[in-house]
PDBQT receptor file of N, H, CA, C and O in Angstrom, charges set to zero:
ATOM      1  N   UNK A   1     114.489 112.630 134.712  1.00  0.00    +0.000 N 
ATOM      2  CA  UNK A   1     114.724 113.317 133.466  1.00  0.00    +0.000 C 
ATOM      3  C   UNK A   1     114.406 112.411 132.274  1.00  0.00    +0.000 C 
ATOM      4  O   UNK A   1     113.823 112.864 131.289  1.00  0.00    +0.000 OA
ATOM      5  N   UNK A   2     114.781 111.151 132.361  1.00  0.00    +0.000 N 
ATOM      6  H   UNK A   2     115.254 110.784 133.162  1.00  0.00    +0.000 HD
ATOM      7  CA  UNK A   2     114.519 110.216 131.269  1.00  0.00    +0.000 C 
ATOM      8  C   UNK A   2     113.023 109.960 131.122  1.00  0.00    +0.000 C 
ATOM      9  O   UNK A   2     112.530 109.735 130.016  1.00  0.00    +0.000 OA
ATOM     10  N   UNK A   3     112.307 109.994 132.237  1.00  0.00    +0.000 N 
ATOM     11  H   UNK A   3     112.707 110.177 133.135  1.00  0.00    +0.000 HD
ATOM     12  CA  UNK A   3     110.866 109.773 132.191  1.00  0.00    +0.000 C 
ATOM     13  C   UNK A   3     110.155 110.916 131.474  1.00  0.00    +0.000 C 
ATOM     14  O   UNK A   3     109.194 110.690 130.737  1.00  0.00    +0.000 OA
ATOM     15  N   UNK A   4     110.622 112.134 131.686  1.00  0.00    +0.000 N 
ATOM     16  H   UNK A   4     111.402 112.318 132.285  1.00  0.00    +0.000 HD
ATOM     17  CA  UNK A   4     110.037 113.296 131.009  1.00  0.00    +0.000 C 
ATOM     18  C   UNK A   4     110.289 113.215 129.506  1.00  0.00    +0.000 C 
ATOM     19  O   UNK A   4     109.397 113.503 128.708  1.00  0.00    +0.000 OA
ATOM     20  N   UNK A   5     111.487 112.830 129.127  1.00  0.00    +0.000 N 
ATOM     21  H   UNK A   5     112.211 112.596 129.775  1.00  0.00    +0.000 HD
ATOM     22  CA  UNK A   5     111.823 112.695 127.710  1.00  0.00    +0.000 C 
ATOM     23  C   UNK A   5     110.969 111.615 127.055  1.00  0.00    +0.000 C 
ATOM     24  O   UNK A   5     110.481 111.799 125.940  1.00  0.00    +0.000 OA
ATOM     25  N   UNK A   6     110.790 110.510 127.731  1.00  0.00    +0.000 N 
ATOM     26  H   UNK A   6     111.186 110.361 128.636  1.00  0.00    +0.000 HD
ATOM     27  CA  UNK A   6     109.952 109.434 127.208  1.00  0.00    +0.000 C 
ATOM     28  C   UNK A   6     108.503 109.894 127.059  1.00  0.00    +0.000 C 
ATOM     29  O   UNK A   6     107.853 109.585 126.061  1.00  0.00    +0.000 OA
ATOM     30  N   UNK A   7     108.000 110.626 128.043  1.00  0.00    +0.000 N 
ATOM     31  H   UNK A   7     108.529 110.877 128.854  1.00  0.00    +0.000 HD
ATOM     32  CA  UNK A   7     106.626 111.129 127.976  1.00  0.00    +0.000 C 
ATOM     33  C   UNK A   7     106.455 112.096 126.809  1.00  0.00    +0.000 C 
ATOM     34  O   UNK A   7     105.421 112.076 126.142  1.00  0.00    +0.000 OA
ATOM     35  N   UNK A   8     107.441 112.934 126.554  1.00  0.00    +0.000 N 
ATOM     36  H   UNK A   8     108.281 112.950 127.095  1.00  0.00    +0.000 HD
ATOM     37  CA  UNK A   8     107.367 113.868 125.421  1.00  0.00    +0.000 C 
ATOM     38  C   UNK A   8     107.361 113.119 124.093  1.00  0.00    +0.000 C 
ATOM     39  O   UNK A   8     106.602 113.464 123.188  1.00  0.00    +0.000 OA
ATOM     40  N   UNK A   9     108.199 112.102 123.975  1.00  0.00    +0.000 N 
ATOM     41  H   UNK A   9     108.815 111.822 124.710  1.00  0.00    +0.000 HD
ATOM     42  CA  UNK A   9     108.243 111.328 122.735  1.00  0.00    +0.000 C 
ATOM     43  C   UNK A   9     106.918 110.615 122.484  1.00  0.00    +0.000 C 
ATOM     44  O   UNK A   9     106.422 110.595 121.357  1.00  0.00    +0.000 OA
ATOM     45  N   UNK A  10     106.358 110.040 123.518  1.00  0.00    +0.000 N 
ATOM     46  H   UNK A  10     106.761 110.056 124.433  1.00  0.00    +0.000 HD
ATOM     47  CA  UNK A  10     105.076 109.346 123.383  1.00  0.00    +0.000 C 
ATOM     48  C   UNK A  10     103.970 110.327 123.023  1.00  0.00    +0.000 C 
ATOM     49  O   UNK A  10     103.116 110.020 122.191  1.00  0.00    +0.000 OA
ATOM     50  N   UNK A  11     103.977 111.503 123.641  1.00  0.00    +0.000 N 
ATOM     51  H   UNK A  11     104.670 111.753 124.317  1.00  0.00    +0.000 HD
ATOM     52  CA  UNK A  11     102.948 112.495 123.326  1.00  0.00    +0.000 C 
ATOM     53  C   UNK A  11     103.085 112.999 121.890  1.00  0.00    +0.000 C 
ATOM     54  O   UNK A  11     102.075 113.270 121.241  1.00  0.00    +0.000 OA
ATOM     55  N   UNK A  12     104.304 113.131 121.384  1.00  0.00    +0.000 N 
ATOM     56  H   UNK A  12     105.125 112.911 121.911  1.00  0.00    +0.000 HD
ATOM     57  CA  UNK A  12     104.496 113.537 119.988  1.00  0.00    +0.000 C 
ATOM     58  C   UNK A  12     103.981 112.472 119.031  1.00  0.00    +0.000 C 
ATOM     59  O   UNK A  12     103.357 112.791 118.019  1.00  0.00    +0.000 OA
ATOM     60  N   UNK A  13     104.239 111.216 119.349  1.00  0.00    +0.000 N 
ATOM     61  H   UNK A  13     104.745 110.957 120.172  1.00  0.00    +0.000 HD
ATOM     62  CA  UNK A  13     103.760 110.122 118.502  1.00  0.00    +0.000 C 
ATOM     63  C   UNK A  13     102.237 110.102 118.470  1.00  0.00    +0.000 C 
ATOM     64  O   UNK A  13     101.643 109.959 117.401  1.00  0.00    +0.000 OA
ATOM     65  N   UNK A  14     101.608 110.241 119.615  1.00  0.00    +0.000 N 
ATOM     66  H   UNK A  14     102.091 110.357 120.484  1.00  0.00    +0.000 HD
ATOM     67  CA  UNK A  14     100.146 110.264 119.687  1.00  0.00    +0.000 C 
ATOM     68  C   UNK A  14      99.592 111.463 118.931  1.00  0.00    +0.000 C 
ATOM     69  O   UNK A  14      98.588 111.345 118.228  1.00  0.00    +0.000 OA
ATOM     70  N   UNK A  15     100.246 112.623 119.071  1.00  0.00    +0.000 N 
ATOM     71  H   UNK A  15     101.061 112.719 119.642  1.00  0.00    +0.000 HD
ATOM     72  CA  UNK A  15      99.816 113.833 118.369  1.00  0.00    +0.000 C 
ATOM     73  C   UNK A  15      99.841 113.622 116.856  1.00  0.00    +0.000 C 
ATOM     74  O   UNK A  15      98.873 113.964 116.177  1.00  0.00    +0.000 OA
ATOM     75  N   UNK A  16     100.915 113.070 116.319  1.00  0.00    +0.000 N 
ATOM     76  H   UNK A  16     101.702 112.792 116.871  1.00  0.00    +0.000 HD
ATOM     77  CA  UNK A  16     101.017 112.884 114.878  1.00  0.00    +0.000 C 
ATOM     78  C   UNK A  16     100.053 111.818 114.365  1.00  0.00    +0.000 C 
ATOM     79  O   UNK A  16      99.530 111.946 113.258  1.00  0.00    +0.000 OA
ATOM     80  N   UNK A  17      99.816 110.789 115.134  1.00  0.00    +0.000 N 
ATOM     81  H   UNK A  17     100.241 110.685 116.033  1.00  0.00    +0.000 HD
ATOM     82  CA  UNK A  17      98.832 109.783 114.730  1.00  0.00    +0.000 C 
ATOM     83  C   UNK A  17      97.444 110.412 114.649  1.00  0.00    +0.000 C 
ATOM     84  O   UNK A  17      96.717 110.183 113.682  1.00  0.00    +0.000 OA
ATOM     85  N   UNK A  18      97.074 111.197 115.646  1.00  0.00    +0.000 N 
ATOM     86  H   UNK A  18      97.665 111.383 116.431  1.00  0.00    +0.000 HD
ATOM     87  CA  UNK A  18      95.778 111.873 115.622  1.00  0.00    +0.000 C 
ATOM     88  C   UNK A  18      95.694 112.879 114.482  1.00  0.00    +0.000 C 
ATOM     89  O   UNK A  18      94.656 113.003 113.832  1.00  0.00    +0.000 OA
ATOM     90  N   UNK A  19      96.787 113.596 114.241  1.00  0.00    +0.000 N 
ATOM     91  H   UNK A  19      97.630 113.495 114.769  1.00  0.00    +0.000 HD
ATOM     92  CA  UNK A  19      96.823 114.563 113.153  1.00  0.00    +0.000 C 
ATOM     93  C   UNK A  19      96.609 113.885 111.803  1.00  0.00    +0.000 C 
ATOM     94  O   UNK A  19      95.829 114.373 110.985  1.00  0.00    +0.000 OA
ATOM     95  N   UNK A  20      97.288 112.771 111.563  1.00  0.00    +0.000 N 
ATOM     96  H   UNK A  20      97.921 112.375 112.228  1.00  0.00    +0.000 HD
ATOM     97  CA  UNK A  20      97.127 112.051 110.306  1.00  0.00    +0.000 C 
ATOM     98  C   UNK A  20      95.726 111.468 110.167  1.00  0.00    +0.000 C 
ATOM     99  O   UNK A  20      95.178 111.449 109.064  1.00  0.00    +0.000 OA
ATOM    100  N   UNK A  21      95.142 110.999 111.248  1.00  0.00    +0.000 N 
ATOM    101  H   UNK A  21      95.587 111.015 112.144  1.00  0.00    +0.000 HD
ATOM    102  CA  UNK A  21      93.782 110.473 111.179  1.00  0.00    +0.000 C 
ATOM    103  C   UNK A  21      92.782 111.567 110.824  1.00  0.00    +0.000 C 
ATOM    104  O   UNK A  21      91.903 111.360 109.988  1.00  0.00    +0.000 OA
ATOM    105  N   UNK A  22      92.914 112.726 111.455  1.00  0.00    +0.000 N 
ATOM    106  H   UNK A  22      93.628 112.895 112.134  1.00  0.00    +0.000 HD
ATOM    107  CA  UNK A  22      92.002 113.839 111.177  1.00  0.00    +0.000 C 
ATOM    108  C   UNK A  22      92.170 114.323 109.740  1.00  0.00    +0.000 C 
ATOM    109  O   UNK A  22      91.180 114.546 109.043  1.00  0.00    +0.000 OA
ATOM    110  N   UNK A  23      93.405 114.486 109.294  1.00  0.00    +0.000 N 
ATOM    111  H   UNK A  23      94.209 114.304 109.860  1.00  0.00    +0.000 HD
ATOM    112  CA  UNK A  23      93.635 114.939 107.921  1.00  0.00    +0.000 C 
ATOM    113  C   UNK A  23      93.169 113.904 106.903  1.00  0.00    +0.000 C 
ATOM    114  O   UNK A  23      92.625 114.265 105.859  1.00  0.00    +0.000 OA
ATOM    115  N   UNK A  24      93.372 112.649 107.191  1.00  0.00    +0.000 N 
ATOM    116  H   UNK A  24      93.814 112.356 108.040  1.00  0.00    +0.000 HD
ATOM    117  CA  UNK A  24      92.932 111.600 106.285  1.00  0.00    +0.000 C 
ATOM    118  C   UNK A  24      91.422 111.556 106.131  1.00  0.00    +0.000 C 
ATOM    119  O   UNK A  24      90.917 111.231 105.056  1.00  0.00    +0.000 OA
ATOM    120  N   UNK A  25      90.706 111.877 107.180  1.00  0.00    +0.000 N 
ATOM    121  H   UNK A  25      91.117 112.141 108.053  1.00  0.00    +0.000 HD
ATOM    122  CA  UNK A  25      89.249 111.886 107.106  1.00  0.00    +0.000 C 
ATOM    123  C   UNK A  25      88.725 113.179 106.494  1.00  0.00    +0.000 C 
ATOM    124  O   UNK A  25      87.647 113.188 105.899  1.00  0.00    +0.000 OA
ATOM    125  N   UNK A  26      89.477 114.276 106.633  1.00  0.00    +0.000 N 
ATOM    126  H   UNK A  26      90.353 114.269 107.116  1.00  0.00    +0.000 HD
ATOM    127  CA  UNK A  26      89.014 115.576 106.150  1.00  0.00    +0.000 C 
ATOM    128  C   UNK A  26      89.252 115.767 104.653  1.00  0.00    +0.000 C 
ATOM    129  O   UNK A  26      88.481 116.465 103.995  1.00  0.00    +0.000 OA
ATOM    130  N   UNK A  27      90.302 115.161 104.105  1.00  0.00    +0.000 N 
ATOM    131  H   UNK A  27      90.929 114.594 104.640  1.00  0.00    +0.000 HD
ATOM    132  CA  UNK A  27      90.606 115.336 102.689  1.00  0.00    +0.000 C 
ATOM    133  C   UNK A  27      89.636 114.536 101.822  1.00  0.00    +0.000 C 
ATOM    134  O   UNK A  27      89.247 113.426 102.187  1.00  0.00    +0.000 OA
ATOM    135  N   UNK A  28      89.247 115.093 100.681  1.00  0.00    +0.000 N 
ATOM    136  H   UNK A  28      89.563 115.995 100.385  1.00  0.00    +0.000 HD
ATOM    137  CA  UNK A  28      88.370 114.332  99.781  1.00  0.00    +0.000 C 
ATOM    138  C   UNK A  28      89.147 113.244  99.053  1.00  0.00    +0.000 C 
ATOM    139  O   UNK A  28      90.367 113.146  99.177  1.00  0.00    +0.000 OA
ATOM    140  N   UNK A  29      88.433 112.436  98.299  1.00  0.00    +0.000 N 
ATOM    141  H   UNK A  29      87.441 112.515  98.198  1.00  0.00    +0.000 HD
ATOM    142  CA  UNK A  29      89.072 111.371  97.524  1.00  0.00    +0.000 C 
ATOM    143  C   UNK A  29      89.974 111.989  96.469  1.00  0.00    +0.000 C 
ATOM    144  O   UNK A  29      89.662 113.070  95.969  1.00  0.00    +0.000 OA
ATOM    145  N   UNK A  30      91.081 111.347  96.110  1.00  0.00    +0.000 N 
ATOM    146  H   UNK A  30      91.334 110.469  96.517  1.00  0.00    +0.000 HD
ATOM    147  CA  UNK A  30      92.037 111.945  95.177  1.00  0.00    +0.000 C 
ATOM    148  C   UNK A  30      91.492 112.154  93.766  1.00  0.00    +0.000 C 
ATOM    149  O   UNK A  30      92.033 112.970  93.020  1.00  0.00    +0.000 OA
ATOM    150  N   UNK A  31      90.445 111.443  93.386  1.00  0.00    +0.000 N 
ATOM    151  H   UNK A  31      90.005 110.781  93.992  1.00  0.00    +0.000 HD
ATOM    152  CA  UNK A  31      89.878 111.646  92.057  1.00  0.00    +0.000 C 
ATOM    153  C   UNK A  31      89.283 113.036  91.902  1.00  0.00    +0.000 C 
ATOM    154  O   UNK A  31      89.122 113.519  90.781  1.00  0.00    +0.000 OA
ATOM    155  N   UNK A  32      88.958 113.679  93.003  1.00  0.00    +0.000 N 
ATOM    156  H   UNK A  32      89.088 113.287  93.914  1.00  0.00    +0.000 HD
ATOM    157  CA  UNK A  32      88.343 115.001  92.958  1.00  0.00    +0.000 C 
ATOM    158  C   UNK A  32      89.372 116.074  92.634  1.00  0.00    +0.000 C 
ATOM    159  O   UNK A  32      89.087 116.969  91.839  1.00  0.00    +0.000 OA
ATOM    160  N   UNK A  33      90.539 116.011  93.218  1.00  0.00    +0.000 N 
ATOM    161  H   UNK A  33      90.770 115.284  93.864  1.00  0.00    +0.000 HD
ATOM    162  CA  UNK A  33      91.522 117.076  93.034  1.00  0.00    +0.000 C 
ATOM    163  C   UNK A  33      92.700 116.681  92.145  1.00  0.00    +0.000 C 
ATOM    164  O   UNK A  33      93.607 117.491  91.954  1.00  0.00    +0.000 OA
ATOM    165  N   UNK A  34      92.719 115.482  91.602  1.00  0.00    +0.000 N 
ATOM    166  H   UNK A  34      91.982 114.824  91.758  1.00  0.00    +0.000 HD
ATOM    167  CA  UNK A  34      93.785 115.060  90.702  1.00  0.00    +0.000 C 
ATOM    168  C   UNK A  34      93.164 114.658  89.365  1.00  0.00    +0.000 C 
ATOM    169  O   UNK A  34      92.383 113.710  89.295  1.00  0.00    +0.000 OA
ATOM    170  N   UNK A  35      93.516 115.386  88.312  1.00  0.00    +0.000 N 
ATOM    171  H   UNK A  35      94.151 116.157  88.369  1.00  0.00    +0.000 HD
ATOM    172  CA  UNK A  35      92.970 115.147  86.982  1.00  0.00    +0.000 C 
ATOM    173  C   UNK A  35      93.426 113.779  86.464  1.00  0.00    +0.000 C 
ATOM    174  O   UNK A  35      94.545 113.344  86.736  1.00  0.00    +0.000 OA
ATOM    175  N   UNK A  36      92.552 113.114  85.720  1.00  0.00    +0.000 N 
ATOM    176  H   UNK A  36      91.643 113.468  85.498  1.00  0.00    +0.000 HD
ATOM    177  CA  UNK A  36      92.865 111.778  85.212  1.00  0.00    +0.000 C 
ATOM    178  C   UNK A  36      94.059 111.800  84.265  1.00  0.00    +0.000 C 
ATOM    179  O   UNK A  36      94.904 110.905  84.316  1.00  0.00    +0.000 OA
ATOM    180  N   UNK A  37      94.139 112.806  83.405  1.00  0.00    +0.000 N 
ATOM    181  H   UNK A  37      93.453 113.533  83.364  1.00  0.00    +0.000 HD
ATOM    182  CA  UNK A  37      95.247 112.876  82.442  1.00  0.00    +0.000 C 
ATOM    183  C   UNK A  37      96.591 113.062  83.140  1.00  0.00    +0.000 C 
ATOM    184  O   UNK A  37      97.590 112.466  82.739  1.00  0.00    +0.000 OA
ATOM    185  N   UNK A  38      96.614 113.880  84.173  1.00  0.00    +0.000 N 
ATOM    186  H   UNK A  38      95.802 114.364  84.499  1.00  0.00    +0.000 HD
ATOM    187  CA  UNK A  38      97.851 114.075  84.938  1.00  0.00    +0.000 C 
ATOM    188  C   UNK A  38      98.226 112.788  85.659  1.00  0.00    +0.000 C 
ATOM    189  O   UNK A  38      99.394 112.400  85.685  1.00  0.00    +0.000 OA
ATOM    190  N   UNK A  39      97.232 112.130  86.243  1.00  0.00    +0.000 N 
ATOM    191  H   UNK A  39      96.284 112.446  86.222  1.00  0.00    +0.000 HD
ATOM    192  CA  UNK A  39      97.495 110.863  86.931  1.00  0.00    +0.000 C 
ATOM    193  C   UNK A  39      98.007 109.811  85.959  1.00  0.00    +0.000 C 
ATOM    194  O   UNK A  39      98.884 109.022  86.308  1.00  0.00    +0.000 OA
ATOM    195  N   UNK A  40      97.467 109.790  84.736  1.00  0.00    +0.000 N 
ATOM    196  H   UNK A  40      96.755 110.432  84.452  1.00  0.00    +0.000 HD
ATOM    197  CA  UNK A  40      97.929 108.838  83.724  1.00  0.00    +0.000 C 
ATOM    198  C   UNK A  40      99.379 109.107  83.333  1.00  0.00    +0.000 C 
ATOM    199  O   UNK A  40     100.166 108.175  83.173  1.00  0.00    +0.000 OA
ATOM    200  N   UNK A  41      99.732 110.395  83.178  1.00  0.00    +0.000 N 
ATOM    201  H   UNK A  41      99.093 111.152  83.308  1.00  0.00    +0.000 HD
ATOM    202  CA  UNK A  41     101.116 110.745  82.839  1.00  0.00    +0.000 C 
ATOM    203  C   UNK A  41     102.083 110.366  83.961  1.00  0.00    +0.000 C 
ATOM    204  O   UNK A  41     103.169 109.846  83.703  1.00  0.00    +0.000 OA
ATOM    205  N   UNK A  42     101.687 110.625  85.198  1.00  0.00    +0.000 N 
ATOM    206  H   UNK A  42     100.805 111.047  85.408  1.00  0.00    +0.000 HD
ATOM    207  CA  UNK A  42     102.521 110.253  86.352  1.00  0.00    +0.000 C 
ATOM    208  C   UNK A  42     102.652 108.733  86.429  1.00  0.00    +0.000 C 
ATOM    209  O   UNK A  42     103.729 108.203  86.702  1.00  0.00    +0.000 OA
ATOM    210  N   UNK A  43     101.553 108.051  86.187  1.00  0.00    +0.000 N 
ATOM    211  H   UNK A  43     100.677 108.481  85.966  1.00  0.00    +0.000 HD
ATOM    212  CA  UNK A  43     101.550 106.588  86.212  1.00  0.00    +0.000 C 
ATOM    213  C   UNK A  43     102.490 106.023  85.149  1.00  0.00    +0.000 C 
ATOM    214  O   UNK A  43     103.257 105.098  85.416  1.00  0.00    +0.000 OA
ATOM    215  N   UNK A  44     102.425 106.579  83.957  1.00  0.00    +0.000 N 
ATOM    216  H   UNK A  44     101.802 107.330  83.739  1.00  0.00    +0.000 HD
ATOM    217  CA  UNK A  44     103.301 106.112  82.880  1.00  0.00    +0.000 C 
ATOM    218  C   UNK A  44     104.764 106.404  83.202  1.00  0.00    +0.000 C 
ATOM    219  O   UNK A  44     105.640 105.597  82.889  1.00  0.00    +0.000 OA
ATOM    220  N   UNK A  45     105.034 107.548  83.822  1.00  0.00    +0.000 N 
ATOM    221  H   UNK A  45     104.323 108.203  84.076  1.00  0.00    +0.000 HD
ATOM    222  CA  UNK A  45     106.405 107.897  84.201  1.00  0.00    +0.000 C 
ATOM    223  C   UNK A  45     106.941 106.966  85.282  1.00  0.00    +0.000 C 
ATOM    224  O   UNK A  45     108.082 106.509  85.202  1.00  0.00    +0.000 OA
ATOM    225  N   UNK A  46     106.120 106.684  86.292  1.00  0.00    +0.000 N 
ATOM    226  H   UNK A  46     105.194 107.055  86.357  1.00  0.00    +0.000 HD
ATOM    227  CA  UNK A  46     106.583 105.873  87.426  1.00  0.00    +0.000 C 
ATOM    228  C   UNK A  46     106.668 104.385  87.099  1.00  0.00    +0.000 C 
ATOM    229  O   UNK A  46     107.643 103.722  87.453  1.00  0.00    +0.000 OA
ATOM    230  N   UNK A  47     105.641 103.859  86.422  1.00  0.00    +0.000 N 
ATOM    231  H   UNK A  47     104.849 104.397  86.135  1.00  0.00    +0.000 HD
ATOM    232  CA  UNK A  47     105.538 102.417  86.255  1.00  0.00    +0.000 C 
ATOM    233  C   UNK A  47     105.838 101.920  84.845  1.00  0.00    +0.000 C 
ATOM    234  O   UNK A  47     106.105 100.734  84.651  1.00  0.00    +0.000 OA
ATOM    235  N   UNK A  48     105.798 102.814  83.861  1.00  0.00    +0.000 N 
ATOM    236  H   UNK A  48     105.581 103.778  84.019  1.00  0.00    +0.000 HD
ATOM    237  CA  UNK A  48     106.078 102.410  82.494  1.00  0.00    +0.000 C 
ATOM    238  C   UNK A  48     104.876 101.890  81.732  1.00  0.00    +0.000 C 
ATOM    239  O   UNK A  48     104.932 101.774  80.508  1.00  0.00    +0.000 OA
ATOM    240  N   UNK A  49     103.808 101.577  82.412  1.00  0.00    +0.000 N 
ATOM    241  H   UNK A  49     103.763 101.671  83.407  1.00  0.00    +0.000 HD
ATOM    242  CA  UNK A  49     102.579 101.143  81.745  1.00  0.00    +0.000 C 
ATOM    243  C   UNK A  49     101.390 101.654  82.551  1.00  0.00    +0.000 C 
ATOM    244  O   UNK A  49     101.491 101.918  83.749  1.00  0.00    +0.000 OA
ATOM    245  N   UNK A  50     100.271 101.783  81.863  1.00  0.00    +0.000 N 
ATOM    246  H   UNK A  50     100.188 101.568  80.890  1.00  0.00    +0.000 HD
ATOM    247  CA  UNK A  50      99.061 102.285  82.509  1.00  0.00    +0.000 C 
ATOM    248  C   UNK A  50      98.020 101.173  82.492  1.00  0.00    +0.000 C 
ATOM    249  O   UNK A  50      97.538 100.777  81.430  1.00  0.00    +0.000 OA
ATOM    250  N   UNK A  51      97.681 100.678  83.663  1.00  0.00    +0.000 N 
ATOM    251  H   UNK A  51      98.072 101.000  84.525  1.00  0.00    +0.000 HD
ATOM    252  CA  UNK A  51      96.594  99.713  83.793  1.00  0.00    +0.000 C 
ATOM    253  C   UNK A  51      95.871  99.999  85.104  1.00  0.00    +0.000 C 
ATOM    254  O   UNK A  51      96.217 100.952  85.802  1.00  0.00    +0.000 OA
ATOM    255  N   UNK A  52      94.896  99.209  85.440  1.00  0.00    +0.000 N 
ATOM    256  H   UNK A  52      94.614  98.435  84.872  1.00  0.00    +0.000 HD
ATOM    257  CA  UNK A  52      94.063  99.489  86.607  1.00  0.00    +0.000 C 
ATOM    258  C   UNK A  52      94.873  99.484  87.901  1.00  0.00    +0.000 C 
ATOM    259  O   UNK A  52      94.670 100.344  88.758  1.00  0.00    +0.000 OA
ATOM    260  N   UNK A  53      95.773  98.543  88.052  1.00  0.00    +0.000 N 
ATOM    261  H   UNK A  53      95.938  97.844  87.356  1.00  0.00    +0.000 HD
ATOM    262  CA  UNK A  53      96.556  98.450  89.284  1.00  0.00    +0.000 C 
ATOM    263  C   UNK A  53      97.494  99.636  89.453  1.00  0.00    +0.000 C 
ATOM    264  O   UNK A  53      97.595 100.198  90.544  1.00  0.00    +0.000 OA
ATOM    265  N   UNK A  54      98.178 100.017  88.383  1.00  0.00    +0.000 N 
ATOM    266  H   UNK A  54      98.096  99.560  87.498  1.00  0.00    +0.000 HD
ATOM    267  CA  UNK A  54      99.115 101.138  88.501  1.00  0.00    +0.000 C 
ATOM    268  C   UNK A  54      98.377 102.467  88.657  1.00  0.00    +0.000 C 
ATOM    269  O   UNK A  54      98.879 103.374  89.321  1.00  0.00    +0.000 OA
ATOM    270  N   UNK A  55      97.188 102.595  88.052  1.00  0.00    +0.000 N 
ATOM    271  H   UNK A  55      96.780 101.858  87.513  1.00  0.00    +0.000 HD
ATOM    272  CA  UNK A  55      96.398 103.819  88.253  1.00  0.00    +0.000 C 
ATOM    273  C   UNK A  55      95.927 103.909  89.698  1.00  0.00    +0.000 C 
ATOM    274  O   UNK A  55      95.931 104.991  90.285  1.00  0.00    +0.000 OA
ATOM    275  N   UNK A  56      95.524 102.792  90.268  1.00  0.00    +0.000 N 
ATOM    276  H   UNK A  56      95.520 101.913  89.790  1.00  0.00    +0.000 HD
ATOM    277  CA  UNK A  56      95.120 102.784  91.674  1.00  0.00    +0.000 C 
ATOM    278  C   UNK A  56      96.290 103.216  92.556  1.00  0.00    +0.000 C 
ATOM    279  O   UNK A  56      96.117 104.023  93.469  1.00  0.00    +0.000 OA
ATOM    280  N   UNK A  57      97.474 102.681  92.284  1.00  0.00    +0.000 N 
ATOM    281  H   UNK A  57      97.615 102.026  91.542  1.00  0.00    +0.000 HD
ATOM    282  CA  UNK A  57      98.655 103.064  93.053  1.00  0.00    +0.000 C 
ATOM    283  C   UNK A  57      98.968 104.542  92.889  1.00  0.00    +0.000 C 
ATOM    284  O   UNK A  57      99.359 105.198  93.855  1.00  0.00    +0.000 OA
ATOM    285  N   UNK A  58      98.805 105.073  91.697  1.00  0.00    +0.000 N 
ATOM    286  H   UNK A  58      98.488 104.541  90.912  1.00  0.00    +0.000 HD
ATOM    287  CA  UNK A  58      99.087 106.486  91.462  1.00  0.00    +0.000 C 
ATOM    288  C   UNK A  58      98.103 107.371  92.210  1.00  0.00    +0.000 C 
ATOM    289  O   UNK A  58      98.506 108.363  92.818  1.00  0.00    +0.000 OA
ATOM    290  N   UNK A  59      96.829 107.033  92.177  1.00  0.00    +0.000 N 
ATOM    291  H   UNK A  59      96.501 106.227  91.683  1.00  0.00    +0.000 HD
ATOM    292  CA  UNK A  59      95.832 107.856  92.858  1.00  0.00    +0.000 C 
ATOM    293  C   UNK A  59      95.982 107.812  94.371  1.00  0.00    +0.000 C 
ATOM    294  O   UNK A  59      95.815 108.837  95.030  1.00  0.00    +0.000 OA
ATOM    295  N   UNK A  60      96.287 106.668  94.928  1.00  0.00    +0.000 N 
ATOM    296  H   UNK A  60      96.423 105.834  94.393  1.00  0.00    +0.000 HD
ATOM    297  CA  UNK A  60      96.229 106.530  96.376  1.00  0.00    +0.000 C 
ATOM    298  C   UNK A  60      97.573 106.533  97.070  1.00  0.00    +0.000 C 
ATOM    299  O   UNK A  60      97.624 106.482  98.299  1.00  0.00    +0.000 OA
ATOM    300  N   UNK A  61      98.670 106.591  96.318  1.00  0.00    +0.000 N 
ATOM    301  H   UNK A  61      98.629 106.632  95.320  1.00  0.00    +0.000 HD
ATOM    302  CA  UNK A  61      99.973 106.696  96.943  1.00  0.00    +0.000 C 
ATOM    303  C   UNK A  61     100.684 107.859  96.351  1.00  0.00    +0.000 C 
ATOM    304  O   UNK A  61     101.819 108.147  96.730  1.00  0.00    +0.000 OA
TER     305      UNK A  61
């Protein structure tokens, strides 16, 4: 019984890793679907200042 439970957990982990890899490759770059002005406002709200590093963090995280 414990072996079946372990196999299910491992298969779920593998499934989600594959799912995230496929979705990560299928989605376009965030600059395409996220407007610069909105990203700047979010960046200013989260970090308090807008510079290259914080804009990169806003776009990709």
